[in-house]
N, C-alpha and C positions, 0 to 999 in steps of 0.2 A: 651422306652418300656422295660418292664421286660421280663425275659425269659418265665414265665408262660403265659403272655399275647401274646407273639410271638407264643408260641406253640398253643394256642387256635385259634389265627388268621390263623396259618398254616393249622390246621385241618379243619377249616371252609372253607378256600379258596380251599383246595384240594377237599373237598366235592362238592363245587359249580362247580369246573372244571370237576369233574367226571360226575355230573348230566348233565352239558352242553354238554359234549362229548357223552353222551348216547342218546341224541336227542329224538326221539319218542318212547321210550321204555315203552309205556303206558300199554302194556299187562302184564308187571311184576310189575308195581307200579301204584298206583292211588292216586290222591289227590282231587278228585271231591266231589261234594256235595252229592253223593249217598252213602257215608260212614255212618256207624252206629254212634250212639251217643257215644261220648267219643273216637272216632277214628279219627285221623288226616290224616292218609294215610294207604295204604296197599301195601305190597310187596309180590308178588306171593301168595296172599291169607292170608298172615300173617299181622294182624293189628298192627299199630303203634299207641299207645294210647296217649290221651291228658296228662295222668299222666306222661308218659315217657318224653313228650315234656316239661311239667312243671318242672320236675326234672332237665332236662338239662338246662333250663333257670335259675333255682336256682343255679346250679353250675357256670353258666356264671356270675350271679350276685355276687357270692362269689369271683370269679376271679377278677372281676372289683374292688371289695372292697379291696382285697389283694394288688392290684396294685394302690390303692388310686385314682381310677377313678370313675366318676359319672356314675351310671348305668342308661340307658335310662328309662324314665317313660312309663308305659303301655299306649298304645294308640298313642304314637308318631311314626313318620316314622322310627326313629332309632330303637325303640323297635320292631316294626313289621319286619324290616329288620333282626334284630338279631334272632327273633323268626323263620323267614323263613330259615335262615342259620342253625339254630338248627334242624329244621324239615328235611332239606336236609341231614344233618349229620346223623340223625336217619335212613333215607331211605337208605343212602349209607351203613351204618352199617348192616342193614337188608339184603341188596343185597349182601354184602360181605359174610355174614353168610350163604347165600344160596349156 
């Protein structure tokens, strides 16, 4: 693995661990279906938009290409897992900014 790929994996893994450690912190963040259109989550009332998630996925795709790796196809389990990790990363970033 290259350095860039390892960095991306480390960031995503750290985000997943932080969220897992936060347990039931639903009062500060929400990922339910009661969110508005174009919003994938909220953190303390601050929306995390679909556009932000899409932008992070484009960065991930570029990272895969730079590392000469195949990017998962939309709709696959691998793509959904990567998208979930990206969403977790955005939530963690918003929580950190709070």
